DOFIRO-697956 format. One line per 2 residues: number of its first residue (from 0); their letters; for each residue x, y, z of C-alpha. Coordinates in steps of 0.1 Angstrom, whole numbers. Layout:
% DOFIRO-697956
NUM = a = X/Y/Z  ...
END
This chain:
% DOFIRO-697956
0 = xx = 220/147/229  188/168/229
2 = xx = 166/173/259  138/152/244
4 = xx = 160/121/240  173/126/275
6 = xx = 137/125/288  130/94/266
8 = xx = 160/76/280  151/84/316
10 = xx = 118/66/311  129/39/287
12 = xx = 166/36/290  166/2/306
14 = xx = 147/-13/277  159/8/247
16 = xx = 190/1/227  201/-33/239
18 = xx = 220/-22/270  245/-50/279
20 = xx = 241/-66/245  269/-73/219
22 = xx = 261/-40/202  242/-9/210
24 = xx = 214/2/187  236/31/174
26 = xx = 264/6/166  239/-17/148
28 = xx = 226/11/126  261/24/119
30 = xx = 276/-9/109  247/-31/96
32 = xx = 222/-6/81  244/20/64
34 = xx = 221/20/34  193/37/54
36 = xx = 212/70/57  187/95/70
38 = xx = 156/75/60  131/65/87
40 = xx = 119/30/77  87/23/97
42 = xx = 70/-6/78  85/-36/96
44 = xx = 51/-53/98  51/-53/60
46 = xx = 87/-64/57  116/-59/81
48 = xx = 151/-51/68  180/-75/64
50 = xx = 213/-67/80  242/-60/57
52 = xx = 264/-83/78  237/-109/76
54 = xx = 239/-108/38  277/-109/38
56 = xx = 275/-141/58  250/-156/34
58 = xx = 272/-147/5  303/-162/21
60 = xx = 283/-194/29  270/-199/-6
62 = xx = 303/-191/-22  322/-214/1
64 = xx = 299/-245/0  282/-266/-26
66 = xx = 246/-274/-19  229/-299/-43
68 = xx = 193/-310/-48  184/-328/-15
70 = xx = 165/-355/-35  197/-373/-43
72 = xx = 225/-393/-28  255/-372/-36
74 = xx = 278/-355/-11  264/-321/-21
76 = xx = 229/-334/-16  237/-348/19
78 = xx = 252/-314/27  219/-298/18
80 = xx = 199/-323/38  220/-316/68
82 = xx = 215/-279/66  177/-283/60
84 = xx = 175/-305/90  194/-280/111
86 = xx = 171/-252/99  140/-271/109
88 = xx = 154/-275/143  162/-238/146
90 = xx = 126/-230/137  113/-253/164
92 = xx = 138/-240/189  126/-204/181
94 = xx = 91/-214/191  103/-236/220
96 = xx = 86/-266/203  96/-301/211
98 = xx = 106/-320/179  87/-350/193
100 = xx = 55/-330/193  59/-306/164
102 = xx = 72/-307/128  84/-279/106
104 = xx = 70/-279/71  86/-253/48
106 = xx = 64/-234/24  66/-205/0
108 = xx = 53/-182/27  29/-179/56
110 = xx = 0/-176/30  10/-209/14
112 = xx = 12/-225/49  -24/-213/56
114 = xx = -36/-226/23  -21/-260/30
116 = xx = -41/-262/62  -73/-251/45
118 = xx = -71/-276/16  -59/-306/38
120 = xx = -81/-301/68  -107/-329/73
122 = xx = -138/-307/68  -173/-322/69
124 = xx = -208/-308/69  -207/-309/107
126 = xx = -175/-289/109  -171/-252/118
128 = xx = -144/-227/108  -143/-199/134
130 = xx = -120/-170/133  -116/-137/152
132 = xx = -125/-105/133  -89/-95/135
134 = xx = -74/-118/109  -55/-114/77
136 = xx = -71/-121/43  -49/-152/40
138 = xx = -67/-167/70  -101/-157/58
140 = xx = -94/-175/26  -95/-208/45
142 = xx = -133/-205/48  -136/-212/10
144 = xx = -123/-247/16  -146/-252/46
146 = xx = -177/-239/28  -171/-260/-2
148 = xx = -172/-291/19  -204/-281/36
150 = xx = -190/-267/68  -201/-234/83
152 = xx = -179/-204/90  -183/-174/111
154 = xx = -163/-146/127  -163/-138/164
156 = xx = -154/-108/186  -139/-117/220
158 = xx = -159/-95/244  -148/-105/279
160 = xx = -128/-131/298  -142/-144/331
162 = xx = -116/-155/356  -119/-181/384
164 = xx = -122/-163/417  -97/-186/435
166 = xx = -71/-195/408  -73/-164/387
168 = xx = -73/-186/356  -97/-180/328
170 = xx = -129/-199/334  -147/-189/302
172 = xx = -148/-163/275  -178/-143/263
174 = xx = -179/-137/226  -201/-122/199
176 = xx = -209/-144/169  -212/-127/135
178 = xx = -233/-141/107  -230/-178/101
180 = xx = -219/-185/65  -229/-217/47
182 = xx = -226/-232/13  -234/-266/-3
184 = xx = -252/-278/29  -278/-298/9
186 = xx = -250/-315/-11  -237/-332/21
188 = xx = -268/-337/42  -276/-371/28
190 = xx = -241/-384/35  -235/-404/67
192 = xx = -209/-389/89  -189/-413/111
194 = xx = -168/-402/140  -164/-368/155
196 = xx = -163/-337/134  -132/-315/134
198 = xx = -135/-278/138  -109/-251/133
200 = xx = -104/-219/152  -80/-193/139
202 = xx = -65/-162/155  -34/-141/151
204 = xx = -7/-139/178  -6/-102/171
206 = xx = -31/-82/150  -12/-66/121
208 = xx = -37/-38/120  -38/-26/156
210 = xx = -8/-44/172  -31/-60/198
212 = xx = -17/-93/211  -40/-122/217
214 = xx = -33/-143/248  -22/-178/241
216 = xx = -47/-189/268  -72/-187/239
218 = xx = -58/-221/227  -68/-238/259
220 = xx = -101/-220/260  -111/-231/225
222 = xx = -100/-267/230  -119/-270/263
224 = xx = -150/-254/247  -151/-224/271
226 = xx = -164/-198/247  -199/-186/256
228 = xx = -218/-166/230  -237/-135/240
230 = xx = -268/-145/220  -270/-178/240
232 = xx = -263/-200/210  -244/-232/218
234 = xx = -209/-238/205  -205/-266/179
236 = xx = -197/-301/190  -166/-320/178
238 = xx = -129/-318/182  -114/-283/181
240 = xx = -81/-276/164  -64/-242/168
242 = xx = -44/-223/142  -22/-193/152
244 = xx = -11/-168/125  22/-157/139
246 = xx = 35/-140/107  34/-106/124
248 = xx = 39/-114/160  68/-139/156
250 = xx = 94/-111/150  92/-98/185
252 = xx = 72/-123/205  70/-158/190
254 = xx = 44/-182/205  58/-204/232
256 = xx = 47/-239/222  60/-254/254
258 = xx = 32/-236/272  3/-239/247
260 = xx = -5/-268/225  -16/-251/193
262 = xx = -21/-274/164  -9/-251/136
264 = xx = 14/-221/136  24/-202/105
266 = xx = 54/-179/102  71/-159/75
268 = xx = 109/-155/76  113/-121/58
270 = xx = 92/-106/86  117/-120/111
272 = xx = 150/-108/96  143/-95/61
274 = xx = 158/-122/40  149/-146/24
276 = xx = 116/-137/9  92/-163/-5
278 = xx = 99/-187/24  77/-195/54
280 = xx = 68/-225/75  39/-244/90
282 = xx = 47/-257/124  22/-285/129
284 = xx = 15/-307/159  22/-344/150
286 = xx = -14/-354/161  -29/-327/139
288 = xx = -7/-336/110  -21/-371/109
290 = xx = -55/-355/102  -44/-336/71
292 = xx = -52/-353/38  -35/-345/5
294 = xx = -50/-351/-29  -21/-340/-51
296 = xx = 13/-357/-50  45/-345/-65
298 = xx = 82/-351/-67  95/-353/-32
300 = xx = 62/-363/-16  60/-399/-30
302 = xx = 81/-430/-23  69/-447/-55
304 = xx = 44/-443/-83  34/-461/-115
306 = xx = 26/-440/-145  0/-461/-163
308 = xx = -20/-475/-134  -36/-460/-103
310 = xx = -8/-466/-78  11/-442/-56
312 = xx = 29/-448/-23  33/-416/-4
314 = xx = 62/-408/19  56/-412/56
316 = xx = 76/-383/70  53/-354/78
318 = xx = 77/-328/63  83/-348/31
320 = xx = 46/-355/27  36/-318/24
322 = xx = 66/-302/8  59/-304/-29
324 = xx = 88/-306/-53  123/-294/-45
326 = xx = 123/-271/-15  141/-237/-19
328 = xx = 172/-252/-2  194/-222/-8
330 = xx = 169/-199/9  166/-224/37
332 = xx = 204/-224/40  204/-187/47
334 = xx = 180/-190/77  208/-198/101
336 = xx = 224/-164/94  191/-146/102
338 = xx = 185/-165/134  221/-157/144
340 = xx = 212/-120/143  181/-125/165
342 = xx = 197/-148/189  226/-125/195
344 = xx = 203/-97/206  178/-122/222
346 = xx = 140/-120/216  132/-106/251
348 = xx = 156/-77/244  142/-71/210
350 = xx = 107/-71/225  116/-46/251
352 = xx = 134/-23/227  106/-22/201
354 = xx = 79/-19/229  97/11/244
356 = xx = 96/30/210  60/20/203
358 = xx = 48/31/238  67/64/235
360 = xx = 51/71/201  16/63/213
362 = xx = 20/86/242  32/115/221
364 = xx = 5/111/194  -23/109/220
366 = xx = -11/141/236  -10/161/203
368 = xx = -36/189/202  -46/215/177
370 = xx = -47/252/189  -85/248/195
372 = xx = -79/219/219  -91/191/196
374 = xx = -71/159/193  -49/154/163
376 = xx = -47/116/165  -71/87/169
378 = xx = -52/55/178  -66/20/172
380 = xx = -62/-9/196  -54/-10/233
382 = xx = -45/-34/261  -74/-52/277
384 = xx = -73/-82/300  -111/-85/294
386 = xx = -106/-93/257  -75/-115/262
388 = xx = -54/-88/246  -31/-80/275
390 = xx = -2/-65/256  5/-44/225
392 = xx = 30/-52/198  54/-27/182
394 = xx = 26/-14/159  9/20/161
396 = xx = -21/23/139  -40/56/137
398 = xx = -57/83/117  -53/121/119
400 = xx = -79/147/124  -82/183/114
402 = xx = -91/211/138  -128/207/129
404 = xx = -128/170/136  -128/159/100
406 = xx = -103/132/89  -70/136/71
408 = xx = -68/110/43  -42/83/50
410 = xx = -29/83/15  -21/120/18
412 = xx = -1/112/50  18/84/32
414 = xx = 26/107/2  39/135/25
416 = xx = 58/111/47  76/97/16
418 = xx = 87/132/7  101/136/42
420 = xx = 121/104/40  97/83/60
422 = xx = 85/49/48  53/36/63
424 = xx = 22/19/52  -14/29/49
426 = xx = -47/12/41  -63/-18/58
428 = xx = -32/-40/56  -51/-70/42
430 = xx = -71/-72/74  -106/-62/65
432 = xx = -122/-74/98  -99/-53/120
434 = xx = -102/-24/96  -140/-24/98
436 = xx = -140/-30/135  -117/-2/145
438 = xx = -129/23/119  -166/16/127
440 = xx = -174/7/91  -208/-11/88
442 = xx = -217/-35/60  -235/-7/44
444 = xx = -204/15/45  -183/-13/30
446 = xx = -208/-19/2  -209/18/-5
448 = xx = -172/20/-7  -169/-9/-31
450 = xx = -197/5/-52  -177/37/-54
452 = xx = -148/18/-69  -127/15/-38
454 = xx = -103/-15/-38  -71/-23/-19
456 = xx = -41/0/-25  -61/27/-43
458 = xx = -62/64/-34  -98/65/-21
460 = xx = -89/72/15  -120/90/26
462 = xx = -155/82/14  -187/99/27
464 = xx = -166/116/54  -152/83/68
466 = xx = -117/69/64  -113/37/45
468 = xx = -81/27/61  -54/39/86
470 = xx = -18/49/89  5/23/104
472 = xx = 39/27/120  56/-6/128
474 = xx = 89/-11/144  118/-36/140
476 = xx = 148/-46/160  169/-19/143
478 = xx = 144/9/148  158/39/167
480 = xx = 146/69/187  157/91/159
482 = xx = 133/73/135  104/80/159
484 = xx = 115/116/165  116/122/128
486 = xx = 81/109/124  67/129/154
488 = xx = 83/161/140  68/153/106
490 = xx = 33/149/121  37/180/142
492 = xx = 49/201/113  25/189/86
494 = xx = -7/181/105  -9/201/137
496 = xx = -26/233/128  -6/265/134
498 = xx = -37/287/135  -73/283/143
500 = xx = -87/296/111  -75/301/75
502 = xx = -80/333/56  -110/320/38
504 = xx = -129/312/70  -125/274/68
506 = xx = -101/253/90  -70/237/77
508 = xx = -46/211/88  -11/225/89
510 = xx = -2/252/64  -27/260/37
512 = xx = -31/277/3  -17/312/1
514 = xx = -38/340/-14  -28/376/-21
516 = xx = -43/401/3  -56/426/-21
518 = xx = -92/431/-30  -109/407/-55
520 = xx = -116/434/-82  -81/449/-79
522 = xx = -66/414/-82  -76/411/-119
524 = xx = -74/447/-129  -38/451/-116
526 = xx = -23/432/-146  -35/419/-179
528 = xx = -34/381/-184  -24/365/-217
530 = xx = -18/330/-231  20/323/-230
532 = xx = 22/287/-244  1/258/-257
534 = xx = 12/222/-252  -3/190/-266
536 = xx = 5/156/-252  -7/131/-279
538 = xx = 3/100/-259  -6/98/-223
540 = xx = 24/103/-199  48/109/-228
542 = xx = 64/143/-236  44/168/-255
544 = xx = 51/196/-280  43/233/-279
546 = xx = 27/253/-307  18/290/-312
548 = xx = -16/280/-325  -37/248/-321
550 = xx = -73/237/-328  -99/228/-302
552 = xx = -122/198/-302  -150/187/-280
554 = xx = -125/167/-260  -100/196/-255
556 = xx = -70/203/-276  -72/183/-308
558 = xx = -54/149/-304  -44/157/-268
560 = xx = -39/124/-249  -57/105/-277
562 = xx = -32/75/-274  -20/55/-245
564 = xx = 4/26/-239  -9/-6/-223
566 = xx = 11/-35/-208  5/-70/-221
568 = xx = -15/-77/-189  -39/-48/-197
570 = xx = -25/-22/-173  -24/14/-185
572 = xx = 12/26/-183  20/60/-169
574 = xx = 51/78/-157  43/69/-121
576 = xx = 53/33/-128  73/39/-160
578 = xx = 92/72/-157  111/64/-189
580 = xx = 79/74/-208  89/110/-203
582 = xx = 118/104/-227  94/98/-256
584 = xx = 92/130/-276  61/136/-298
586 = xx = 51/160/-325  20/163/-348
588 = xx = 22/179/-383  -14/187/-390
590 = xx = -7/197/-426  7/162/-433
592 = xx = -16/144/-409  13/126/-392
594 = xx = 22/119/-355  60/117/-350
596 = xx = 76/99/-320  113/98/-311
598 = xx = 131/80/-284  168/79/-273
600 = xx = 165/41/-272  153/38/-308
602 = xx = 173/47/-339  145/56/-362
604 = xx = 117/81/-358  83/65/-358
606 = xx = 55/79/-380  18/73/-375
608 = xx = -7/86/-400  -36/103/-383
610 = xx = -63/97/-408  -56/60/-416
612 = xx = -72/34/-395  -50/15/-371
614 = xx = -38/-19/-385  -58/-39/-360
616 = xx = -92/-44/-376  -108/-55/-343
618 = xx = -118/-28/-319  -117/-36/-282
620 = xx = -128/-21/-249  -107/-9/-221
622 = xx = -115/5/-187  -98/37/-175
624 = xx = -109/54/-142  -141/34/-142
626 = xx = -151/44/-178  -153/22/-209
628 = xx = -134/33/-240  -135/19/-275
630 = xx = -99/17/-287  -80/2/-316
632 = xx = -44/-11/-317  -15/-10/-342
634 = xx = 6/-36/-359  35/-55/-344
636 = xx = 62/-32/-357  46/-2/-339
638 = xx = 42/-21/-306  78/-34/-309
640 = xx = 91/2/-313  73/14/-282
642 = xx = 84/-17/-262  120/-9/-271
644 = xx = 115/28/-263  102/22/-227
646 = xx = 121/-10/-220  91/-33/-214
648 = xx = 65/-50/-236  35/-28/-244
650 = xx = 10/-20/-271  -2/14/-285
652 = xx = -39/21/-283  -59/49/-299
654 = xx = -91/63/-284  -119/59/-310
656 = xx = -150/67/-291  -165/67/-256
658 = xx = -192/83/-236  -168/94/-209
660 = xx = -179/127/-193  -162/139/-162
662 = xx = -187/148/-135  -180/172/-107
664 = xx = -199/197/-86  -206/234/-84
666 = xx = -176/250/-67  -183/255/-30
668 = xx = -148/266/-19  -112/269/-30
670 = xx = -99/236/-45  -132/219/-49
672 = xx = -155/217/-79  -190/205/-87
674 = xx = -215/197/-115  -195/196/-147
676 = xx = -196/172/-176  -170/172/-203
678 = xx = -159/147/-229  -124/133/-223
680 = xx = -98/113/-241  -73/98/-216
682 = xx = -64/125/-191  -70/117/-154
684 = xx = -94/145/-145  -100/173/-171
686 = xx = -95/185/-206  -70/212/-198
688 = xx = -44/220/-171  -36/257/-167
690 = xx = -4/269/-150  5/305/-142
692 = xx = 41/317/-147  37/340/-117
694 = xx = 27/311/-95  57/291/-107
696 = xx = 79/321/-100  66/323/-64
698 = xx = 73/286/-60  109/290/-73
700 = xx = 114/318/-48  103/295/-20
702 = xx = 125/267/-32  155/289/-33
704 = xx = 147/304/1  146/269/15
706 = xx = 178/260/-2  195/291/14
708 = xx = 185/278/49  203/244/43
710 = xx = 239/245/31  235/209/18
712 = xx = 208/219/-7  215/236/-40
714 = xx = 192/262/-55  169/248/-82
716 = xx = 147/264/-109  114/247/-118
718 = xx = 102/252/-154  64/254/-158
720 = xx = 66/224/-181  75/203/-151
722 = xx = 38/203/-143  28/190/-178
724 = xx = 3/220/-185  -17/224/-216
726 = xx = -19/261/-211  7/285/-195
728 = xx = -5/320/-188  14/351/-179
730 = xx = 3/382/-160  -14/390/-127
732 = xx = -4/379/-92  6/344/-81
734 = xx = -23/320/-75  -49/344/-88
736 = xx = -62/315/-109  -73/296/-78
738 = xx = -104/317/-75  -114/319/-111
740 = xx = -148/303/-119  -148/310/-157
742 = xx = -123/325/-181  -124/337/-216
744 = xx = -94/332/-239  -99/353/-270
746 = xx = -135/346/-277  -135/310/-263
748 = xx = -150/302/-229  -137/278/-203
750 = xx = -150/268/-169  -127/262/-140
752 = xx = -131/228/-123  -108/235/-94
754 = xx = -73/229/-84  -51/201/-98
756 = xx = -40/176/-71  -3/170/-76
758 = xx = 15/137/-72  52/126/-73
760 = xx = 53/127/-111  63/164/-108
762 = xx = 95/153/-89  108/134/-120
764 = xx = 138/152/-136  154/143/-169
766 = xx = 192/145/-168  213/133/-197
768 = xx = 184/113/-210  180/96/-176
770 = xx = 150/100/-153  158/108/-117
772 = xx = 134/112/-88  138/141/-63
774 = xx = 117/154/-34  110/188/-51
776 = xx = 89/206/-58  62/185/-42
778 = xx = 78/188/-7  78/226/-8
780 = xx = 43/227/-24  31/205/5
782 = xx = 43/232/30  19/259/17
784 = xx = -4/245/-10  -22/217/10
786 = xx = -59/223/14  -83/209/40
788 = xx = -89/177/21  -52/170/23
790 = xx = -46/175/-14  -16/195/-27
792 = xx = -30/218/-53  -10/236/-80
794 = xx = -26/248/-113  -63/246/-122
796 = xx = -83/223/-144  -105/236/-172
798 = xx = -134/225/-193  -140/239/-228
800 = xx = -175/254/-230  -180/245/-267
802 = xx = -216/256/-267  -206/292/-259
804 = xx = -175/291/-282  -190/278/-314
806 = xx = -186/300/-344  -163/302/-375
808 = xx = -137/276/-380  -109/300/-373
810 = xx = -125/307/-339  -120/271/-328
812 = xx = -82/276/-325  -63/288/-295
814 = xx = -35/313/-302  -5/322/-281
816 = xx = -8/359/-270  -46/359/-268
818 = xx = -59/379/-239  -74/361/-209
820 = xx = -103/376/-190  -113/358/-158
822 = x = -148/360/-144
END
C-alpha cells in the first residue's frame, strides 16, 4: 500500500470500503466487476454498472421460472403479477413510502415518468409551472404542456433560506425569479375557471451537473407558500404540488417520503444498479394521482370499451390507469436482484463510501497548482445552508485551466482520458440551466454558441474564450480509491504544466510540441525535401490508393473524397462510427474513367464510371460541417453493394457542386491558421494532409522507447499511411513542417493552414481484415504534440494556390520525386 492511500485511509477509512459489510470494496471489485480490469469507470451519473453476480442471479431466475403476460388468468400470469406486486413494494420501501399514501407506476424511464406528469397534470390559465435552474431537460420539457394550456412557467434560483430564531426551522426562502414564459393566454382568458388552480414546482434531489443536493425542506416551503421573490413580486395563488427528480440522487441518497410529502418522485433503475435499462418509475401520492387526467387509453388501462360507440370504462387502480399496454415484466422481475445488491451494502454505507471518494477528489483538484502558482482546476457547486444545498453528492464537476488562465477544452480532456483507460463524461449533461449558471453563460453567450453551430454532444468545447460545458466525474457503489488515484495522476501528468514557458514563448498545459533547436535557416538547408508518395481517397473514410503521378483540381487532388456514404437516416458515415469502412479498397483508372471498389465482404469488384451521370435523376442537398452540397445518388444495386460491404444500410452519394470554401485565419502561432478560402469536396478541414517521414520516424522512436519501459507492451511500428495523408514527404528534420507557411512542390504552390488535429481514427488497426482499436499512437502523441488549445497535432493541412500554379496542362499534375521548397 502506498503512502498516499495510507493517508487517504487515515482520513476516510471509517467511511470508505464498507468496513463491517458482507464484502470489502476490494472483494466486490475482484468478484463482481472483473470486466473492468484496469479501467477507471467514472460516469455513474450517466449509467452505473451492473454486478456480474447480479446478472447471474437474473439469468438463473429467468431460466428457472415462467413469467407470462400479467393481463391474463393463467398460472404464469399470476406468477408475473406476484413479482410485479413485490417489485412495487420494494420501490416504495426504498423511498420509505407508505403504500397507503403512495403508489408506484412503472414507466419506460424517468423521462417517461416526467412526461406522464406533464401531460396529465390539471393545467389551467391560472396555473404556474416553477422549476429551479438546476433541472434536467426532461423536467424543462414539462413546461410545453403547461404553456399549451395557458399556464405560465419560469425558473428560479434559491438565494437564501431564513431560519426561525427559536426553532431553527426554515421560516422562508428568498429566490430570484427568471423571465416569466407564457403562451396561448388569450385562448383561455374567456373561459371560466372554477375551483383552485393547481401549480407545480420541480427540483432535483441532486443536481446532475454539480452534485449539489437540495434539501427536502423545499417541499414544505413550496406547499406552505414560503418563497419570497427578491423583486417583490407575489407568489401565485392556488394549490402547490411538488415534483422531485430523483433520477440522479436516488442511487446514493433516495428521498425519504416518510419525512416529506412530495407529490411526485421519478427514478430510473439503471442509475441505481445498472440493469435493467429502459425502466423507471413514478412514485405518486394518492391524492395527487386523483388530479391526473388521461386522454389516451390502451390495453391494460381499460376495464371495458366498445369499438363502434363512444364508450370506455377505465380501470380504477392508480397503477393500472397509467401503465399503457403490457408492462416490461421481465425487466421488472429483475429489479429484486438489483435491490438485493444495494440492501446488502445498505444505502447509508454506499453514501459514506462514495462521499469519501468525492470529497478526497475535490480536495486534491482544488489544491493543484501550475508552477507559476495559478489554479489548475475550477470546481462547480458547493455546500450552502443558505441555498438549501447542505450536502454534495458523489459528483465532481469542473474545468481545467492552463498556466495563463485560459481554459482547457472539456472534449480534449475526455479524449485524453479515454486513451488513459478512464471513462467519464463532458458537456452540459442535459442540464442547460445549471450549465449556464455555473459557467457564467449569459443569454447572449448561449445565442452566440448556437449561432456558431454548437449543439449537445459536439466538439465545440470553447467558444469566444469560454467553456461550453464541463468535465464530470461521478462515483458509484463499486468505485475505488484506485479509480480516483488513476484520474488524479492523469490530470497531474497531462494538464499540470511542467514548466512556466514553452520554447516559442507561449504557455502550454502539460507537455507541448517539440521543435528542433537549430536555427530557422539551417533547418531547411540541412536537407533537401522531396515528395515521397501521393494518395487519393475517392470515398470519404474508405481506403485510398497511391500513384506516382496525379492531376490537381480546384478542390485538391482530382476525385479526392468526391464520394461519401450516408445512412438511411441522413447521417454521413465515417470510420469513427463505422471502422469497417477502412476495409473498402478503392482505385481510379483515369484512362478508362472507372472507379473500382473492393471489399472482403463482397465477391465482386464494383465499377463506377466517372463520366456517366449517377442513376438517380434527382439531385438532392445534404449538409456537411455546416455547408450545403449538391449531390446525386446511385441505383439500388450500388447501394446494396456498399450496404453489404460495411454491414449496414447506406447509400453512395457523389459531390456535384457546392460553394463550400474553408475559411481560417492568418497564422498567428504554431498550430493555428487564419484567413484562407479553398474549395472542398468532403474532407473535414482542408484539401491536403501532408505527413513527414522523419516526423513519423521520431514518433516510432518514442513509441518503442515507451514500450521498452513497460515489459507488458510490445514494440510497434507506425506506417505514415496510418494518418491517411495525401502527401508524404521525405527529408529534413522531424516536425520541420510545423513552421512552414508556404511550400512549392515542383512549380506548384501550396499554403499551410496549420496542424491537423488528430482523433482516435489513427488508433484503428487492420489485422486479418478485422478492424481493431488500440491506444496508440494517439496516447504517445498526446504526451508531446498537444498545443495550448488542447489539440493533438500531427501533420499539416495544405491549400492549393491554383492562381499561382496555373500553366500548361502537364503542370497541373503532382509527381513523386518532385522537390519541395518551404518558405
